[in-house]
N, CA, C and O atoms as a GROMACS GRO file, in nm:
protein
  352
    1ARG      N    1  28.113   0.928  -1.159
    1ARG     CA    2  28.202   1.041  -1.160
    1ARG      C    3  28.282   1.044  -1.278
    1ARG      O    4  28.299   1.151  -1.336
    2ASN      N    5  28.340   0.920  -1.326
    2ASN     CA    6  28.425   0.916  -1.439
    2ASN      C    7  28.347   0.939  -1.567
    2ASN      O    8  28.396   1.002  -1.660
    3ALA      N    9  28.228   0.888  -1.571
    3ALA     CA   10  28.146   0.905  -1.689
    3ALA      C   11  28.121   1.053  -1.721
    3ALA      O   12  28.132   1.105  -1.832
    4ILE      N   13  28.083   1.114  -1.600
    4ILE     CA   14  28.048   1.266  -1.628
    4ILE      C   15  28.195   1.340  -1.662
    4ILE      O   16  28.199   1.420  -1.755
    5ARG      N   17  28.292   1.316  -1.599
    5ARG     CA   18  28.416   1.356  -1.632
    5ARG      C   19  28.462   1.342  -1.794
    5ARG      O   20  28.512   1.430  -1.864
    6ASP      N   21  28.430   1.208  -1.829
    6ASP     CA   22  28.464   1.181  -1.978
    6ASP      C   23  28.361   1.259  -2.066
    6ASP      O   24  28.404   1.316  -2.165
    7ALA      N   25  28.240   1.264  -2.039
    7ALA     CA   26  28.146   1.347  -2.118
    7ALA      C   27  28.183   1.491  -2.119
    7ALA      O   28  28.175   1.549  -2.227
    8LEU      N   29  28.223   1.558  -2.013
    8LEU     CA   30  28.264   1.695  -2.012
    8LEU      C   31  28.399   1.703  -2.098
    8LEU      O   32  28.415   1.801  -2.171
    9ASP      N   33  28.496   1.605  -2.090
    9ASP     CA   34  28.614   1.613  -2.165
    9ASP      C   35  28.578   1.604  -2.320
    9ASP      O   36  28.645   1.664  -2.404
   10SER      N   37  28.474   1.531  -2.349
   10SER     CA   38  28.435   1.523  -2.487
   10SER      C   39  28.347   1.634  -2.547
   10SER      O   40  28.313   1.634  -2.666
   11GLY      N   41  28.310   1.730  -2.458
   11GLY     CA   42  28.251   1.862  -2.494
   11GLY      C   43  28.103   1.860  -2.465
   11GLY      O   44  28.033   1.948  -2.515
   12THR      N   45  28.050   1.766  -2.388
   12THR     CA   46  27.918   1.765  -2.338
   12THR      C   47  27.882   1.868  -2.250
   12THR      O   48  27.943   1.874  -2.143
   13LYS      N   49  27.791   1.953  -2.275
   13LYS     CA   50  27.753   2.067  -2.182
   13LYS      C   51  27.623   2.052  -2.112
   13LYS      O   52  27.590   2.129  -2.022
   14LYS      N   53  27.544   1.946  -2.157
   14LYS     CA   54  27.405   1.929  -2.103
   14LYS      C   55  27.415   1.788  -2.030
   14LYS      O   56  27.443   1.683  -2.088
   15VAL      N   57  27.389   1.802  -1.893
   15VAL     CA   58  27.385   1.678  -1.817
   15VAL      C   59  27.258   1.672  -1.725
   15VAL      O   60  27.220   1.762  -1.650
   16VAL      N   61  27.201   1.548  -1.744
   16VAL     CA   62  27.083   1.517  -1.657
   16VAL      C   63  27.134   1.389  -1.586
   16VAL      O   64  27.184   1.289  -1.638
   17LEU      N   65  27.111   1.414  -1.451
   17LEU     CA   66  27.135   1.300  -1.353
   17LEU      C   67  27.006   1.245  -1.308
   17LEU      O   68  26.933   1.315  -1.238
   18ASN      N   69  26.966   1.110  -1.345
   18ASN     CA   70  26.853   1.046  -1.307
   18ASN      C   71  26.876   0.984  -1.174
   18ASN      O   72  26.954   0.889  -1.163
   19LEU      N   73  26.804   1.038  -1.060
   19LEU     CA   74  26.830   0.984  -0.941
   19LEU      C   75  26.715   0.902  -0.878
   19LEU      O   76  26.700   0.894  -0.756
   20ALA      N   77  26.631   0.838  -0.973
   20ALA     CA   78  26.516   0.762  -0.944
   20ALA      C   79  26.538   0.645  -0.856
   20ALA      O   80  26.451   0.605  -0.778
   21GLU      N   81  26.666   0.586  -0.870
   21GLU     CA   82  26.685   0.471  -0.788
   21GLU      C   83  26.779   0.502  -0.654
   21GLU      O   84  26.817   0.418  -0.573
   22VAL      N   85  26.803   0.624  -0.654
   22VAL     CA   86  26.893   0.662  -0.542
   22VAL      C   87  26.801   0.686  -0.422
   22VAL      O   88  26.720   0.778  -0.424
   23THR      N   89  26.815   0.599  -0.309
   23THR     CA   90  26.724   0.621  -0.204
   23THR      C   91  26.802   0.689  -0.086
   23THR      O   92  26.739   0.734   0.009
   24TYR      N   93  26.940   0.697  -0.093
   24TYR     CA   94  27.012   0.747   0.024
   24TYR      C   95  27.140   0.804  -0.033
   24TYR      O   96  27.208   0.742  -0.115
   25ILE      N   97  27.173   0.934   0.016
   25ILE     CA   98  27.291   1.000  -0.014
   25ILE      C   99  27.353   1.042   0.126
   25ILE      O  100  27.287   1.107   0.207
   26ASP      N  101  27.488   0.999   0.150
   26ASP     CA  102  27.557   1.046   0.268
   26ASP      C  103  27.653   1.163   0.237
   26ASP      O  104  27.674   1.195   0.120
   27SER      N  105  27.710   1.223   0.335
   27SER     CA  106  27.783   1.336   0.314
   27SER      C  107  27.885   1.333   0.197
   27SER      O  108  27.906   1.434   0.130
   28ALA      N  109  27.950   1.210   0.173
   28ALA     CA  110  28.033   1.193   0.053
   28ALA      C  111  27.957   1.209  -0.071
   28ALA      O  112  28.004   1.275  -0.163
   29GLY      N  113  27.838   1.150  -0.079
   29GLY     CA  114  27.753   1.162  -0.205
   29GLY      C  115  27.720   1.311  -0.225
   29GLY      O  116  27.738   1.360  -0.337
   30ILE      N  117  27.670   1.390  -0.122
   30ILE     CA  118  27.647   1.518  -0.129
   30ILE      C  119  27.781   1.591  -0.184
   30ILE      O  120  27.771   1.673  -0.275
   31GLY      N  121  27.892   1.562  -0.134
   31GLY     CA  122  28.009   1.630  -0.179
   31GLY      C  123  28.044   1.583  -0.318
   31GLY      O  124  28.119   1.656  -0.383
   32GLU      N  125  28.002   1.471  -0.371
   32GLU     CA  126  28.026   1.433  -0.503
   32GLU      C  127  27.936   1.505  -0.581
   32GLU      O  128  27.983   1.553  -0.684
   33LEU      N  129  27.808   1.526  -0.554
   33LEU     CA  130  27.703   1.596  -0.633
   33LEU      C  131  27.747   1.739  -0.641
   33LEU      O  132  27.726   1.797  -0.748
   34MET      N  133  27.803   1.804  -0.545
   34MET     CA  134  27.844   1.931  -0.552
   34MET      C  135  27.963   1.951  -0.645
   34MET      O  136  27.968   2.053  -0.714
   35ARG      N  137  28.066   1.853  -0.651
   35ARG     CA  138  28.177   1.856  -0.726
   35ARG      C  139  28.142   1.837  -0.889
   35ARG      O  140  28.205   1.889  -0.981
   36THR      N  141  28.030   1.752  -0.899
   36THR     CA  142  27.979   1.730  -1.033
   36THR      C  143  27.912   1.859  -1.071
   36THR      O  144  27.931   1.900  -1.186
   37TYR      N  145  27.835   1.930  -0.987
   37TYR     CA  146  27.769   2.045  -1.026
   37TYR      C  147  27.877   2.158  -1.074
   37TYR      O  148  27.857   2.228  -1.174
   38THR      N  149  27.996   2.168  -0.990
   38THR     CA  150  28.086   2.260  -1.007
   38THR      C  151  28.168   2.230  -1.129
   38THR      O  152  28.214   2.323  -1.195
   39SER      N  153  28.185   2.119  -1.158
   39SER     CA  154  28.267   2.072  -1.287
   39SER      C  155  28.181   2.112  -1.406
   39SER      O  156  28.227   2.182  -1.496
   40VAL      N  157  28.052   2.066  -1.407
   40VAL     CA  158  27.970   2.100  -1.526
   40VAL      C  159  27.963   2.256  -1.544
   40VAL      O  160  27.974   2.305  -1.657
   41MET      N  161  27.944   2.331  -1.436
   41MET     CA  162  27.925   2.470  -1.447
   41MET      C  163  28.062   2.536  -1.495
   41MET      O  164  28.064   2.631  -1.574
   42GLU      N  165  28.172   2.478  -1.444
   42GLU     CA  166  28.295   2.548  -1.488
   42GLU      C  167  28.336   2.516  -1.626
   42GLU      O  168  28.420   2.583  -1.687
   43ALA      N  169  28.267   2.401  -1.680
   43ALA     CA  170  28.292   2.362  -1.825
   43ALA      C  171  28.187   2.447  -1.914
   43ALA      O  172  28.186   2.427  -2.035
   44GLY      N  173  28.103   2.538  -1.859
   44GLY     CA  174  28.021   2.604  -1.933
   44GLY      C  175  27.890   2.522  -1.957
   44GLY      O  176  27.820   2.552  -2.054
   45GLY      N  177  27.857   2.430  -1.882
   45GLY     CA  178  27.747   2.335  -1.896
   45GLY      C  179  27.633   2.368  -1.790
   45GLY      O  180  27.640   2.460  -1.708
   46ARG      N  181  27.530   2.281  -1.803
   46ARG     CA  182  27.430   2.294  -1.712
   46ARG      C  183  27.388   2.142  -1.660
   46ARG      O  184  27.388   2.045  -1.736
   47LEU      N  185  27.357   2.135  -1.532
   47LEU     CA  186  27.325   2.016  -1.468
   47LEU      C  187  27.178   2.011  -1.421
   47LEU      O  188  27.136   2.096  -1.342
   48LYS      N  189  27.107   1.924  -1.462
   48LYS     CA  190  26.970   1.902  -1.412
   48LYS      C  191  26.958   1.758  -1.335
   48LYS      O  192  27.017   1.656  -1.371
   49LEU      N  193  26.876   1.767  -1.228
   49LEU     CA  194  26.851   1.640  -1.150
   49LEU      C  195  26.702   1.603  -1.196
   49LEU      O  196  26.614   1.686  -1.216
   50LEU      N  197  26.690   1.454  -1.209
   50LEU     CA  198  26.574   1.402  -1.256
   50LEU      C  199  26.515   1.294  -1.156
   50LEU      O  200  26.593   1.214  -1.105
   51HIS      N  201  26.398   1.290  -1.130
   51HIS     CA  202  26.329   1.185  -1.064
   51HIS      C  203  26.393   1.184  -0.910
   51HIS      O  204  26.438   1.077  -0.870
   52LEU      N  205  26.396   1.285  -0.834
   52LEU     CA  206  26.435   1.273  -0.709
   52LEU      C  207  26.331   1.192  -0.619
   52LEU      O  208  26.210   1.215  -0.622
   53THR      N  209  26.390   1.094  -0.537
   53THR     CA  210  26.315   1.020  -0.438
   53THR      C  211  26.258   1.121  -0.339
   53THR      O  212  26.301   1.236  -0.341
   54LYS      N  213  26.170   1.086  -0.260
   54LYS     CA  214  26.115   1.175  -0.150
   54LYS      C  215  26.232   1.196  -0.048
   54LYS      O  216  26.242   1.307   0.004
   55GLY      N  217  26.319   1.100  -0.018
   55GLY     CA  218  26.421   1.110   0.084
   55GLY      C  219  26.524   1.198   0.032
   55GLY      O  220  26.575   1.281   0.108
   56ILE      N  221  26.562   1.189  -0.091
   56ILE     CA  222  26.669   1.274  -0.147
   56ILE      C  223  26.607   1.419  -0.170
   56ILE      O  224  26.686   1.513  -0.163
   57ARG      N  225  26.502   1.440  -0.191
   57ARG     CA  226  26.434   1.567  -0.214
   57ARG      C  227  26.436   1.647  -0.079
   57ARG      O  228  26.466   1.766  -0.070
   58GLU      N  229  26.400   1.567   0.023
   58GLU     CA  230  26.403   1.623   0.166
   58GLU      C  231  26.535   1.654   0.209
   58GLU      O  232  26.556   1.755   0.276
   59LEU      N  233  26.626   1.577   0.175
   59LEU     CA  234  26.772   1.600   0.221
   59LEU      C  235  26.823   1.735   0.148
   59LEU      O  236  26.888   1.821   0.207
   60LEU      N  237  26.788   1.743   0.019
   60LEU     CA  238  26.850   1.865  -0.058
   60LEU      C  239  26.769   1.990  -0.016
   60LEU      O  240  26.815   2.103  -0.034
   61THR      N  241  26.644   1.967   0.041
   61THR     CA  242  26.567   2.087   0.089
   61THR      C  243  26.630   2.136   0.219
   61THR      O  244  26.648   2.256   0.238
   62ILE      N  245  26.667   2.030   0.321
   62ILE     CA  246  26.707   2.073   0.450
   62ILE      C  247  26.838   2.128   0.442
   62ILE      O  248  26.876   2.210   0.527
   63THR      N  249  26.922   2.084   0.332
   63THR     CA  250  27.073   2.134   0.327
   63THR      C  251  27.062   2.266   0.230
   63THR      O  252  27.165   2.323   0.194
   64LYS      N  253  26.946   2.306   0.194
   64LYS     CA  254  26.921   2.430   0.100
   64LYS      C  255  26.992   2.398  -0.038
   64LYS      O  256  27.008   2.493  -0.114
   65LEU      N  257  27.033   2.284  -0.073
   65LEU     CA  258  27.090   2.248  -0.200
   65LEU      C  259  26.977   2.241  -0.309
   65LEU      O  260  27.015   2.247  -0.426
   66LEU      N  261  26.861   2.231  -0.288
   66LEU     CA  262  26.752   2.235  -0.382
   66LEU      C  263  26.731   2.356  -0.437
   66LEU      O  264  26.662   2.364  -0.539
   67THR      N  265  26.785   2.460  -0.384
   67THR     CA  266  26.786   2.611  -0.452
   67THR      C  267  26.887   2.613  -0.552
   67THR      O  268  26.876   2.701  -0.637
   68ILE      N  269  26.987   2.534  -0.558
   68ILE     CA  270  27.104   2.539  -0.640
   68ILE      C  271  27.065   2.457  -0.776
   68ILE      O  272  27.089   2.501  -0.889
   69PHE      N  273  27.009   2.345  -0.752
   69PHE     CA  274  26.993   2.261  -0.876
   69PHE      C  275  26.848   2.264  -0.939
   69PHE      O  276  26.749   2.289  -0.870
   70GLU      N  277  26.844   2.239  -1.065
   70GLU     CA  278  26.719   2.247  -1.152
   70GLU      C  279  26.664   2.112  -1.139
   70GLU      O  280  26.732   2.020  -1.186
   71VAL      N  281  26.551   2.084  -1.082
   71VAL     CA  282  26.503   1.946  -1.054
   71VAL      C  283  26.370   1.945  -1.151
   71VAL      O  284  26.296   2.041  -1.176
   72PHE      N  285  26.361   1.813  -1.199
   72PHE     CA  286  26.257   1.778  -1.286
   72PHE      C  287  26.204   1.628  -1.263
   72PHE      O  288  26.279   1.535  -1.231
   73ASP      N  289  26.075   1.616  -1.283
   73ASP     CA  290  26.005   1.495  -1.259
   73ASP      C  291  25.986   1.423  -1.384
   73ASP      O  292  25.959   1.303  -1.385
   74ASP      N  293  26.002   1.499  -1.499
   74ASP     CA  294  25.979   1.445  -1.624
   74ASP      C  295  26.094   1.473  -1.711
   74ASP      O  296  26.136   1.588  -1.725
   75GLU      N  297  26.146   1.373  -1.769
   75GLU     CA  298  26.268   1.368  -1.863
   75GLU      C  299  26.259   1.456  -1.978
   75GLU      O  300  26.353   1.531  -2.004
   76LYS      N  301  26.146   1.454  -2.056
   76LYS     CA  302  26.134   1.538  -2.161
   76LYS      C  303  26.130   1.689  -2.123
   76LYS      O  304  26.175   1.770  -2.204
   77GLU      N  305  26.080   1.729  -2.009
   77GLU     CA  306  26.081   1.860  -1.963
   77GLU      C  307  26.218   1.889  -1.926
   77GLU      O  308  26.262   2.000  -1.957
   78ALA      N  309  26.285   1.812  -1.869
   78ALA     CA  310  26.430   1.852  -1.831
   78ALA      C  311  26.510   1.874  -1.949
   78ALA      O  312  26.583   1.972  -1.955
   79LEU      N  313  26.502   1.780  -2.053
   79LEU     CA  314  26.566   1.796  -2.184
   79LEU      C  315  26.529   1.917  -2.256
   79LEU      O  316  26.616   1.984  -2.312
   80ALA      N  317  26.405   1.950  -2.256
   80ALA     CA  318  26.356   2.077  -2.322
   80ALA      C  319  26.410   2.201  -2.245
   80ALA      O  320  26.422   2.307  -2.307
   81SER      N  321  26.439   2.195  -2.132
   81SER     CA  322  26.471   2.314  -2.046
   81SER      C  323  26.603   2.361  -2.090
   81SER      O  324  26.634   2.479  -2.074
   82PHE      N  325  26.689   2.271  -2.147
   82PHE     CA  326  26.822   2.309  -2.196
   82PHE      C  327  26.819   2.418  -2.303
   82PHE      O  328  26.914   2.493  -2.324
   83ASN      N  329  26.696   2.419  -2.372
   83ASN     CA  330  26.681   2.504  -2.490
   83ASN      C  331  26.618   2.638  -2.446
   83ASN      O  332  26.608   2.729  -2.528
   84SER      N  333  26.575   2.652  -2.323
   84SER     CA  334  26.513   2.770  -2.258
   84SER      C  335  26.621   2.880  -2.243
   84SER      O  336  26.738   2.843  -2.241
   85SER      N  337  26.593   3.008  -2.234
   85SER     CA  338  26.679   3.109  -2.217
   85SER      C  339  26.731   3.137  -2.076
   85SER      O  340  26.818   3.219  -2.048
   86SER      N  341  26.667   3.059  -1.991
   86SER     CA  342  26.694   3.071  -1.844
   86SER      C  343  26.831   3.014  -1.823
   86SER      O  344  26.861   2.911  -1.883
   87THR      N  345  26.907   3.064  -1.751
   87THR     CA  346  27.044   3.010  -1.710
   87THR      C  347  27.051   3.019  -1.541
   87THR      O  348  27.022   3.113  -1.467
   88ARG      N  349  27.094   2.900  -1.513
   88ARG     CA  350  27.115   2.903  -1.355
   88ARG      C  351  27.252   2.844  -1.319
   88ARG      O  352  27.288   2.837  -1.202
   0.00000   0.00000   0.00000
């Protein structure tokens, strides 16, 4: 949380969260993920999620949050997507 806040304070607008080693997220984690998304968007940035595990992907699908986030399995693709004209 602090690392993202510091990055936003320093002007970073492009954030990729690598969740490859995250196997479980509880309601507090979901809340933090949403706060992070909101903070990045309010700062005029974009947030991408990278390498979702099966369990995290299922949770985000069930909660309909998967429709909010841009999700990638390839880091190069995630980074390249910042240069695309699509905004989300």
